[in-house]
TIBA-94194 format. One record per residue (C-alpha): x, y negated, z. Coordinates in Angstrom, 1 decimal, always signed. Layout:
! residues N
<lovex X="X" Y="Y" Z="Z"/>
...
END
This chain:
! residues 376
<lovex X="+2.0" Y="-29.7" Z="-9.0"/>
<lovex X="+4.1" Y="-32.8" Z="-9.5"/>
<lovex X="+7.0" Y="-33.5" Z="-7.2"/>
<lovex X="+5.4" Y="-36.7" Z="-6.0"/>
<lovex X="+2.4" Y="-34.7" Z="-4.7"/>
<lovex X="+4.4" Y="-32.0" Z="-2.9"/>
<lovex X="+3.0" Y="-31.6" Z="+0.6"/>
<lovex X="+5.0" Y="-30.8" Z="+3.8"/>
<lovex X="+6.4" Y="-27.3" Z="+3.9"/>
<lovex X="+4.7" Y="-25.0" Z="+6.4"/>
<lovex X="+6.2" Y="-23.7" Z="+9.6"/>
<lovex X="+7.8" Y="-26.7" Z="+11.5"/>
<lovex X="+8.0" Y="-26.0" Z="+15.2"/>
<lovex X="+4.9" Y="-27.7" Z="+16.9"/>
<lovex X="+6.8" Y="-28.7" Z="+20.0"/>
<lovex X="+10.4" Y="-29.5" Z="+20.8"/>
<lovex X="+12.5" Y="-26.6" Z="+21.9"/>
<lovex X="+14.8" Y="-26.6" Z="+24.9"/>
<lovex X="+17.7" Y="-27.0" Z="+22.5"/>
<lovex X="+16.3" Y="-30.2" Z="+21.2"/>
<lovex X="+16.0" Y="-31.6" Z="+24.7"/>
<lovex X="+19.6" Y="-30.5" Z="+25.4"/>
<lovex X="+20.7" Y="-32.3" Z="+22.2"/>
<lovex X="+19.0" Y="-35.5" Z="+23.4"/>
<lovex X="+20.6" Y="-35.3" Z="+26.8"/>
<lovex X="+24.1" Y="-34.8" Z="+25.3"/>
<lovex X="+23.6" Y="-37.8" Z="+22.9"/>
<lovex X="+22.5" Y="-40.0" Z="+25.8"/>
<lovex X="+25.5" Y="-39.1" Z="+27.8"/>
<lovex X="+27.8" Y="-39.6" Z="+24.8"/>
<lovex X="+26.4" Y="-43.0" Z="+24.1"/>
<lovex X="+26.8" Y="-44.2" Z="+27.6"/>
<lovex X="+30.4" Y="-42.9" Z="+27.8"/>
<lovex X="+31.3" Y="-44.6" Z="+24.5"/>
<lovex X="+29.7" Y="-47.9" Z="+25.6"/>
<lovex X="+31.7" Y="-47.9" Z="+28.8"/>
<lovex X="+35.0" Y="-47.0" Z="+27.1"/>
<lovex X="+34.5" Y="-49.4" Z="+24.2"/>
<lovex X="+32.9" Y="-52.3" Z="+26.1"/>
<lovex X="+35.6" Y="-54.7" Z="+24.9"/>
<lovex X="+35.3" Y="-53.7" Z="+21.2"/>
<lovex X="+31.6" Y="-53.9" Z="+20.8"/>
<lovex X="+29.8" Y="-57.3" Z="+20.1"/>
<lovex X="+27.0" Y="-56.4" Z="+22.5"/>
<lovex X="+27.8" Y="-53.2" Z="+24.4"/>
<lovex X="+24.8" Y="-53.3" Z="+26.7"/>
<lovex X="+22.3" Y="-53.7" Z="+23.8"/>
<lovex X="+24.1" Y="-51.1" Z="+21.7"/>
<lovex X="+24.0" Y="-48.5" Z="+24.5"/>
<lovex X="+20.4" Y="-49.4" Z="+25.2"/>
<lovex X="+19.4" Y="-48.9" Z="+21.6"/>
<lovex X="+21.3" Y="-45.6" Z="+21.3"/>
<lovex X="+19.7" Y="-44.2" Z="+24.5"/>
<lovex X="+16.3" Y="-45.4" Z="+23.6"/>
<lovex X="+16.4" Y="-43.9" Z="+20.1"/>
<lovex X="+17.7" Y="-40.5" Z="+21.2"/>
<lovex X="+14.3" Y="-39.1" Z="+22.1"/>
<lovex X="+13.1" Y="-39.9" Z="+18.6"/>
<lovex X="+14.9" Y="-36.8" Z="+17.5"/>
<lovex X="+12.2" Y="-34.8" Z="+19.1"/>
<lovex X="+9.8" Y="-35.9" Z="+16.4"/>
<lovex X="+12.1" Y="-35.2" Z="+13.5"/>
<lovex X="+10.2" Y="-32.0" Z="+12.5"/>
<lovex X="+6.6" Y="-32.9" Z="+13.3"/>
<lovex X="+6.7" Y="-36.6" Z="+12.4"/>
<lovex X="+9.9" Y="-37.2" Z="+10.3"/>
<lovex X="+8.8" Y="-40.4" Z="+8.6"/>
<lovex X="+7.7" Y="-42.0" Z="+11.9"/>
<lovex X="+11.1" Y="-41.1" Z="+13.4"/>
<lovex X="+13.0" Y="-42.6" Z="+10.5"/>
<lovex X="+10.9" Y="-45.8" Z="+10.6"/>
<lovex X="+11.3" Y="-46.3" Z="+14.3"/>
<lovex X="+15.1" Y="-45.5" Z="+14.4"/>
<lovex X="+16.2" Y="-47.6" Z="+11.4"/>
<lovex X="+13.9" Y="-50.5" Z="+12.0"/>
<lovex X="+15.0" Y="-50.8" Z="+15.6"/>
<lovex X="+18.7" Y="-50.8" Z="+14.5"/>
<lovex X="+18.0" Y="-53.4" Z="+11.9"/>
<lovex X="+16.2" Y="-55.7" Z="+14.4"/>
<lovex X="+19.0" Y="-55.2" Z="+17.0"/>
<lovex X="+21.6" Y="-56.2" Z="+14.3"/>
<lovex X="+19.6" Y="-59.3" Z="+13.5"/>
<lovex X="+19.4" Y="-60.2" Z="+17.1"/>
<lovex X="+23.2" Y="-60.2" Z="+17.7"/>
<lovex X="+24.1" Y="-61.3" Z="+14.2"/>
<lovex X="+26.4" Y="-58.3" Z="+13.8"/>
<lovex X="+26.4" Y="-54.5" Z="+13.4"/>
<lovex X="+25.9" Y="-52.6" Z="+16.6"/>
<lovex X="+29.2" Y="-50.8" Z="+16.0"/>
<lovex X="+28.4" Y="-47.8" Z="+18.3"/>
<lovex X="+29.9" Y="-44.6" Z="+16.7"/>
<lovex X="+27.5" Y="-42.3" Z="+18.6"/>
<lovex X="+24.6" Y="-43.8" Z="+16.6"/>
<lovex X="+25.8" Y="-41.5" Z="+13.8"/>
<lovex X="+23.3" Y="-39.0" Z="+15.3"/>
<lovex X="+20.7" Y="-40.9" Z="+13.3"/>
<lovex X="+21.9" Y="-39.1" Z="+10.2"/>
<lovex X="+20.0" Y="-36.1" Z="+11.5"/>
<lovex X="+16.8" Y="-38.0" Z="+10.6"/>
<lovex X="+17.4" Y="-38.2" Z="+6.8"/>
<lovex X="+18.1" Y="-34.5" Z="+6.8"/>
<lovex X="+15.0" Y="-33.7" Z="+8.7"/>
<lovex X="+12.9" Y="-36.1" Z="+6.5"/>
<lovex X="+13.9" Y="-34.2" Z="+3.4"/>
<lovex X="+13.5" Y="-30.8" Z="+5.1"/>
<lovex X="+10.1" Y="-31.3" Z="+6.7"/>
<lovex X="+8.5" Y="-34.4" Z="+5.1"/>
<lovex X="+6.1" Y="-34.6" Z="+2.2"/>
<lovex X="+7.5" Y="-36.0" Z="-1.0"/>
<lovex X="+5.9" Y="-39.4" Z="-0.5"/>
<lovex X="+7.2" Y="-39.5" Z="+3.1"/>
<lovex X="+10.7" Y="-38.8" Z="+1.8"/>
<lovex X="+10.5" Y="-41.6" Z="-0.7"/>
<lovex X="+9.1" Y="-44.1" Z="+1.9"/>
<lovex X="+11.7" Y="-43.1" Z="+4.5"/>
<lovex X="+14.6" Y="-43.4" Z="+2.0"/>
<lovex X="+13.4" Y="-46.9" Z="+1.1"/>
<lovex X="+13.4" Y="-47.8" Z="+4.8"/>
<lovex X="+17.0" Y="-46.6" Z="+5.2"/>
<lovex X="+18.1" Y="-48.5" Z="+2.1"/>
<lovex X="+16.4" Y="-51.6" Z="+3.4"/>
<lovex X="+18.2" Y="-51.3" Z="+6.7"/>
<lovex X="+21.5" Y="-50.9" Z="+4.8"/>
<lovex X="+20.7" Y="-54.0" Z="+2.7"/>
<lovex X="+19.9" Y="-56.1" Z="+5.8"/>
<lovex X="+23.4" Y="-55.2" Z="+7.2"/>
<lovex X="+25.2" Y="-55.9" Z="+3.8"/>
<lovex X="+23.6" Y="-59.2" Z="+2.7"/>
<lovex X="+24.3" Y="-61.2" Z="+5.9"/>
<lovex X="+27.8" Y="-59.8" Z="+6.0"/>
<lovex X="+27.5" Y="-57.6" Z="+9.1"/>
<lovex X="+29.2" Y="-54.8" Z="+7.0"/>
<lovex X="+31.3" Y="-55.1" Z="+3.8"/>
<lovex X="+30.6" Y="-53.5" Z="+0.5"/>
<lovex X="+32.9" Y="-50.5" Z="+1.1"/>
<lovex X="+31.1" Y="-49.7" Z="+4.4"/>
<lovex X="+27.7" Y="-50.1" Z="+2.7"/>
<lovex X="+28.8" Y="-47.8" Z="-0.2"/>
<lovex X="+30.0" Y="-45.2" Z="+2.3"/>
<lovex X="+26.8" Y="-45.5" Z="+4.3"/>
<lovex X="+24.7" Y="-44.9" Z="+1.1"/>
<lovex X="+26.8" Y="-41.9" Z="+0.2"/>
<lovex X="+26.4" Y="-40.4" Z="+3.7"/>
<lovex X="+22.7" Y="-41.0" Z="+3.9"/>
<lovex X="+22.2" Y="-39.6" Z="+0.4"/>
<lovex X="+24.3" Y="-36.5" Z="+1.2"/>
<lovex X="+22.2" Y="-35.8" Z="+4.4"/>
<lovex X="+19.0" Y="-36.2" Z="+2.4"/>
<lovex X="+20.2" Y="-33.9" Z="-0.4"/>
<lovex X="+21.3" Y="-31.3" Z="+2.1"/>
<lovex X="+17.9" Y="-31.3" Z="+3.7"/>
<lovex X="+16.3" Y="-31.0" Z="+0.3"/>
<lovex X="+18.6" Y="-28.0" Z="-0.5"/>
<lovex X="+17.7" Y="-26.2" Z="+2.8"/>
<lovex X="+14.0" Y="-26.9" Z="+2.1"/>
<lovex X="+14.3" Y="-25.4" Z="-1.4"/>
<lovex X="+16.2" Y="-22.3" Z="-0.2"/>
<lovex X="+13.7" Y="-21.7" Z="+2.6"/>
<lovex X="+10.8" Y="-22.0" Z="+0.1"/>
<lovex X="+12.4" Y="-19.5" Z="-2.2"/>
<lovex X="+13.0" Y="-17.1" Z="+0.7"/>
<lovex X="+9.3" Y="-17.5" Z="+1.8"/>
<lovex X="+8.0" Y="-16.8" Z="-1.7"/>
<lovex X="+10.3" Y="-13.8" Z="-2.1"/>
<lovex X="+9.1" Y="-12.3" Z="+1.2"/>
<lovex X="+5.5" Y="-12.9" Z="+0.2"/>
<lovex X="+6.1" Y="-11.3" Z="-3.1"/>
<lovex X="+7.7" Y="-8.2" Z="-1.5"/>
<lovex X="+4.7" Y="-7.8" Z="+0.9"/>
<lovex X="+2.3" Y="-8.3" Z="-2.0"/>
<lovex X="+4.0" Y="-5.6" Z="-4.1"/>
<lovex X="+3.9" Y="-3.2" Z="-1.2"/>
<lovex X="+0.2" Y="-3.9" Z="-0.6"/>
<lovex X="-0.6" Y="-3.3" Z="-4.2"/>
<lovex X="+1.3" Y="+0.0" Z="-4.3"/>
<lovex X="-0.4" Y="+1.1" Z="-1.1"/>
<lovex X="-3.8" Y="+0.0" Z="-2.6"/>
<lovex X="-3.1" Y="+2.1" Z="-5.7"/>
<lovex X="-2.3" Y="+5.1" Z="-3.5"/>
<lovex X="-5.5" Y="+4.6" Z="-1.6"/>
<lovex X="-7.5" Y="+4.2" Z="-4.8"/>
<lovex X="-6.4" Y="+7.6" Z="-5.9"/>
<lovex X="-7.3" Y="+9.3" Z="-2.6"/>
<lovex X="-10.8" Y="+7.7" Z="-2.6"/>
<lovex X="-11.3" Y="+8.7" Z="-6.2"/>
<lovex X="-10.5" Y="+12.3" Z="-5.1"/>
<lovex X="-13.1" Y="+12.3" Z="-2.3"/>
<lovex X="-15.8" Y="+10.7" Z="-4.6"/>
<lovex X="-15.1" Y="+13.3" Z="-7.2"/>
<lovex X="-15.5" Y="+16.1" Z="-4.7"/>
<lovex X="-18.8" Y="+14.5" Z="-3.5"/>
<lovex X="-20.1" Y="+14.4" Z="-7.1"/>
<lovex X="-19.2" Y="+18.0" Z="-7.8"/>
<lovex X="-20.7" Y="+19.3" Z="-4.6"/>
<lovex X="-23.9" Y="+17.2" Z="-5.2"/>
<lovex X="-24.3" Y="+18.8" Z="-8.6"/>
<lovex X="-23.7" Y="+22.2" Z="-7.2"/>
<lovex X="-26.3" Y="+21.6" Z="-4.4"/>
<lovex X="-28.9" Y="+20.4" Z="-6.9"/>
<lovex X="-28.3" Y="+23.5" Z="-9.1"/>
<lovex X="-28.8" Y="+25.9" Z="-6.2"/>
<lovex X="-31.3" Y="+24.0" Z="-4.0"/>
<lovex X="-34.3" Y="+26.2" Z="-5.0"/>
<lovex X="-32.6" Y="+29.5" Z="-5.5"/>
<lovex X="-30.3" Y="+29.4" Z="-2.4"/>
<lovex X="-31.2" Y="+26.7" Z="+0.2"/>
<lovex X="-28.3" Y="+27.8" Z="+2.4"/>
<lovex X="-25.8" Y="+26.9" Z="-0.3"/>
<lovex X="-27.4" Y="+23.5" Z="-0.8"/>
<lovex X="-27.1" Y="+22.9" Z="+3.0"/>
<lovex X="-23.4" Y="+23.9" Z="+2.8"/>
<lovex X="-22.9" Y="+21.5" Z="-0.1"/>
<lovex X="-24.5" Y="+18.7" Z="+2.0"/>
<lovex X="-22.1" Y="+19.4" Z="+4.9"/>
<lovex X="-19.2" Y="+19.2" Z="+2.5"/>
<lovex X="-20.5" Y="+16.0" Z="+1.0"/>
<lovex X="-20.9" Y="+14.5" Z="+4.5"/>
<lovex X="-17.2" Y="+15.4" Z="+5.4"/>
<lovex X="-15.9" Y="+14.0" Z="+2.1"/>
<lovex X="-17.9" Y="+10.8" Z="+2.5"/>
<lovex X="-16.5" Y="+10.3" Z="+6.0"/>
<lovex X="-13.0" Y="+10.7" Z="+4.7"/>
<lovex X="-13.7" Y="+8.4" Z="+1.7"/>
<lovex X="-15.1" Y="+5.7" Z="+4.1"/>
<lovex X="-12.0" Y="+5.9" Z="+6.2"/>
<lovex X="-9.8" Y="+5.5" Z="+3.2"/>
<lovex X="-11.9" Y="+2.6" Z="+1.9"/>
<lovex X="-11.6" Y="+0.7" Z="+5.1"/>
<lovex X="-7.8" Y="+1.1" Z="+4.9"/>
<lovex X="-8.0" Y="-0.1" Z="+1.3"/>
<lovex X="-9.8" Y="-3.2" Z="+2.4"/>
<lovex X="-7.0" Y="-4.0" Z="+4.9"/>
<lovex X="-4.5" Y="-3.6" Z="+2.1"/>
<lovex X="-5.9" Y="-6.9" Z="+0.6"/>
<lovex X="-5.4" Y="-5.7" Z="-2.9"/>
<lovex X="-6.0" Y="-8.2" Z="-5.8"/>
<lovex X="-9.4" Y="-8.2" Z="-7.2"/>
<lovex X="-8.4" Y="-7.3" Z="-10.8"/>
<lovex X="-8.8" Y="-3.7" Z="-11.9"/>
<lovex X="-5.7" Y="-1.5" Z="-11.7"/>
<lovex X="-5.3" Y="+1.7" Z="-13.6"/>
<lovex X="-4.6" Y="+4.6" Z="-11.2"/>
<lovex X="-1.4" Y="+6.5" Z="-11.5"/>
<lovex X="-1.6" Y="+9.7" Z="-13.5"/>
<lovex X="+0.7" Y="+11.7" Z="-11.2"/>
<lovex X="-0.8" Y="+13.0" Z="-8.0"/>
<lovex X="+0.0" Y="+11.2" Z="-4.8"/>
<lovex X="+3.1" Y="+12.5" Z="-2.9"/>
<lovex X="+2.4" Y="+13.9" Z="+0.6"/>
<lovex X="+4.2" Y="+14.6" Z="+3.7"/>
<lovex X="+5.2" Y="+18.1" Z="+2.4"/>
<lovex X="+7.0" Y="+16.4" Z="-0.4"/>
<lovex X="+9.5" Y="+15.1" Z="+2.1"/>
<lovex X="+11.2" Y="+18.5" Z="+1.9"/>
<lovex X="+12.0" Y="+17.7" Z="-1.7"/>
<lovex X="+14.4" Y="+15.0" Z="-0.5"/>
<lovex X="+16.7" Y="+17.7" Z="+1.1"/>
<lovex X="+19.9" Y="+18.8" Z="-0.4"/>
<lovex X="+23.2" Y="+17.3" Z="-1.7"/>
<lovex X="+23.3" Y="+14.1" Z="-3.7"/>
<lovex X="+24.2" Y="+14.8" Z="-7.3"/>
<lovex X="+26.5" Y="+11.8" Z="-7.3"/>
<lovex X="+28.5" Y="+13.2" Z="-4.4"/>
<lovex X="+26.8" Y="+11.3" Z="-1.6"/>
<lovex X="+25.7" Y="+12.6" Z="+1.8"/>
<lovex X="+23.7" Y="+15.7" Z="+2.3"/>
<lovex X="+20.1" Y="+15.3" Z="+3.3"/>
<lovex X="+18.7" Y="+17.6" Z="+6.0"/>
<lovex X="+14.9" Y="+17.7" Z="+6.4"/>
<lovex X="+13.1" Y="+19.1" Z="+9.4"/>
<lovex X="+9.3" Y="+19.1" Z="+9.7"/>
<lovex X="+7.5" Y="+20.0" Z="+12.9"/>
<lovex X="+3.9" Y="+20.1" Z="+14.0"/>
<lovex X="+0.5" Y="+20.5" Z="+12.3"/>
<lovex X="+0.3" Y="+18.4" Z="+9.2"/>
<lovex X="-2.4" Y="+20.3" Z="+7.3"/>
<lovex X="-5.3" Y="+17.9" Z="+8.0"/>
<lovex X="-3.3" Y="+14.7" Z="+7.6"/>
<lovex X="-5.1" Y="+11.9" Z="+5.6"/>
<lovex X="-3.6" Y="+11.5" Z="+2.2"/>
<lovex X="-2.8" Y="+7.8" Z="+2.8"/>
<lovex X="-0.8" Y="+8.7" Z="+5.9"/>
<lovex X="+1.0" Y="+11.6" Z="+4.2"/>
<lovex X="+1.9" Y="+9.4" Z="+1.2"/>
<lovex X="+3.1" Y="+6.6" Z="+3.5"/>
<lovex X="+5.4" Y="+9.0" Z="+5.4"/>
<lovex X="+6.9" Y="+10.2" Z="+2.1"/>
<lovex X="+7.4" Y="+6.7" Z="+0.8"/>
<lovex X="+9.0" Y="+5.6" Z="+4.0"/>
<lovex X="+11.3" Y="+8.6" Z="+4.1"/>
<lovex X="+12.2" Y="+8.2" Z="+0.4"/>
<lovex X="+13.1" Y="+4.5" Z="+0.9"/>
<lovex X="+15.1" Y="+5.2" Z="+4.0"/>
<lovex X="+17.1" Y="+8.0" Z="+2.3"/>
<lovex X="+17.7" Y="+5.7" Z="-0.7"/>
<lovex X="+19.0" Y="+2.9" Z="+1.5"/>
<lovex X="+21.2" Y="+5.3" Z="+3.4"/>
<lovex X="+22.8" Y="+6.6" Z="+0.2"/>
<lovex X="+23.3" Y="+3.1" Z="-1.1"/>
<lovex X="+24.6" Y="+1.3" Z="+2.0"/>
<lovex X="+26.0" Y="+3.9" Z="+4.5"/>
<lovex X="+29.7" Y="+3.9" Z="+3.8"/>
<lovex X="+31.6" Y="+7.2" Z="+4.5"/>
<lovex X="+28.3" Y="+9.0" Z="+5.5"/>
<lovex X="+28.3" Y="+12.8" Z="+5.3"/>
<lovex X="+24.8" Y="+13.6" Z="+6.5"/>
<lovex X="+21.3" Y="+12.1" Z="+6.5"/>
<lovex X="+18.9" Y="+13.7" Z="+9.0"/>
<lovex X="+15.2" Y="+13.4" Z="+8.2"/>
<lovex X="+12.8" Y="+14.5" Z="+10.9"/>
<lovex X="+9.0" Y="+14.5" Z="+10.7"/>
<lovex X="+7.1" Y="+15.4" Z="+13.9"/>
<lovex X="+3.3" Y="+15.4" Z="+14.4"/>
<lovex X="+1.2" Y="+15.6" Z="+17.4"/>
<lovex X="-2.6" Y="+15.2" Z="+18.1"/>
<lovex X="-2.5" Y="+11.4" Z="+17.7"/>
<lovex X="+0.4" Y="+10.3" Z="+15.5"/>
<lovex X="+3.1" Y="+11.3" Z="+13.0"/>
<lovex X="+6.7" Y="+10.2" Z="+13.7"/>
<lovex X="+9.4" Y="+9.8" Z="+11.1"/>
<lovex X="+13.1" Y="+9.5" Z="+11.9"/>
<lovex X="+15.8" Y="+9.0" Z="+9.3"/>
<lovex X="+19.4" Y="+8.8" Z="+10.7"/>
<lovex X="+22.8" Y="+8.9" Z="+9.1"/>
<lovex X="+26.4" Y="+9.0" Z="+10.3"/>
<lovex X="+27.7" Y="+6.2" Z="+8.1"/>
<lovex X="+29.5" Y="+3.0" Z="+9.2"/>
<lovex X="+27.5" Y="+0.2" Z="+10.6"/>
<lovex X="+29.2" Y="-2.7" Z="+8.9"/>
<lovex X="+28.0" Y="-6.4" Z="+8.7"/>
<lovex X="+27.3" Y="-5.8" Z="+5.0"/>
<lovex X="+24.8" Y="-3.1" Z="+5.9"/>
<lovex X="+23.2" Y="-5.3" Z="+8.5"/>
<lovex X="+22.8" Y="-8.0" Z="+5.8"/>
<lovex X="+21.3" Y="-5.5" Z="+3.4"/>
<lovex X="+18.8" Y="-4.3" Z="+6.0"/>
<lovex X="+17.3" Y="-7.8" Z="+6.1"/>
<lovex X="+16.3" Y="-7.5" Z="+2.5"/>
<lovex X="+12.9" Y="-6.8" Z="+1.0"/>
<lovex X="+12.9" Y="-3.0" Z="+1.1"/>
<lovex X="+12.6" Y="-3.0" Z="+4.9"/>
<lovex X="+10.0" Y="-5.7" Z="+4.7"/>
<lovex X="+7.9" Y="-3.5" Z="+2.4"/>
<lovex X="+8.3" Y="-0.5" Z="+4.7"/>
<lovex X="+7.2" Y="-2.5" Z="+7.7"/>
<lovex X="+4.2" Y="-3.9" Z="+5.8"/>
<lovex X="+3.1" Y="-0.4" Z="+4.7"/>
<lovex X="+3.3" Y="+0.9" Z="+8.2"/>
<lovex X="+1.5" Y="-2.1" Z="+9.6"/>
<lovex X="-1.4" Y="-1.8" Z="+7.1"/>
<lovex X="-2.0" Y="+1.8" Z="+8.4"/>
<lovex X="-1.9" Y="+0.7" Z="+12.0"/>
<lovex X="+1.7" Y="+2.0" Z="+12.7"/>
<lovex X="+5.2" Y="+0.6" Z="+13.3"/>
<lovex X="+8.5" Y="+0.8" Z="+11.5"/>
<lovex X="+11.8" Y="-0.2" Z="+12.9"/>
<lovex X="+15.5" Y="+0.0" Z="+11.7"/>
<lovex X="+18.8" Y="-0.7" Z="+13.3"/>
<lovex X="+22.3" Y="+0.6" Z="+14.0"/>
<lovex X="+22.9" Y="+3.5" Z="+16.4"/>
<lovex X="+24.8" Y="+3.1" Z="+19.6"/>
<lovex X="+28.0" Y="+4.8" Z="+18.2"/>
<lovex X="+27.9" Y="+5.3" Z="+14.5"/>
<lovex X="+25.3" Y="+5.3" Z="+11.8"/>
<lovex X="+21.9" Y="+3.8" Z="+11.2"/>
<lovex X="+18.3" Y="+4.9" Z="+12.1"/>
<lovex X="+14.9" Y="+4.2" Z="+10.7"/>
<lovex X="+11.9" Y="+5.1" Z="+12.9"/>
<lovex X="+8.3" Y="+5.0" Z="+11.8"/>
<lovex X="+5.2" Y="+6.0" Z="+13.8"/>
<lovex X="+1.8" Y="+6.2" Z="+12.1"/>
<lovex X="-1.5" Y="+7.3" Z="+13.6"/>
<lovex X="-3.0" Y="+10.5" Z="+12.2"/>
<lovex X="-6.1" Y="+8.5" Z="+11.3"/>
<lovex X="-5.2" Y="+5.4" Z="+9.4"/>
<lovex X="-6.4" Y="+2.2" Z="+11.1"/>
END
């Protein structure tokens, strides 16, 4: 897509927040105070204050209608300058520089071009009649350009962040979809084998054929549940080759126990409750979440000596808790906002569960995940 055709970025707040209204109120008060204190210095103090107060509410539109806000503000200032044959001279009108930033941040490409042209026209109308000199006009151009460039930079960075988060979620969904594909393939294979056995023994041993049908019914029910979960994973339509290795399960969490070969903290694993009939997708998710949590703790928990992993199951859910005794530094909080945790939350959400992470009250960090025994 060409730059000229770039649409507005998604996600601007639909309504002004209370902070926007507070900003408008502060600017109105500041304009009135400046007009009173500088009444002798301004060519038309009453008009200047009136324009500043009238244009302050335009800031409420800077996200939803940035081009309209720029057009109203700079056109009004230009007409007021023509009316008094001088620049308004009110310093508090500098708040209008918020509008170029907002235009580049929230406007479409064509709106940015049109708005920049309006601002340059206003600057020219002040320069040609001599309301401002060339130095002031040059400074005004530099400031407007800098505000516009800053808005474009923030827009670009936000777009990159959004795409990276979407990519992290997509990769986690694809990995979960591959896991689910393997579990469904297992159930279908069992159905096929039992069906063949039932056909072979149907005449000689009807009871064995009936038993095969019961097994087929059970396997089909499990496969249907897994398929429904697979649909929720929103996997891409192209074919994926299933992994050769078998899926890890909740019992494989015990394999995470032990000391780190690089001298890191010791991992202590405890498993409680009945986990025998846990669906493969849920068991695999518990293992993946525990594995990622232990990896993050070893990587980011400074001076940690122990990582406690606990898996507890009841009749309705399976609960995973991974806690360490490392330092909760600002660097670790920044690392926790990365894409690994996003992927963990996405995996838990796709199965109808939750995943949370945060610092402990005293020392250390804890990751908690709760998944239903039957995947959503």
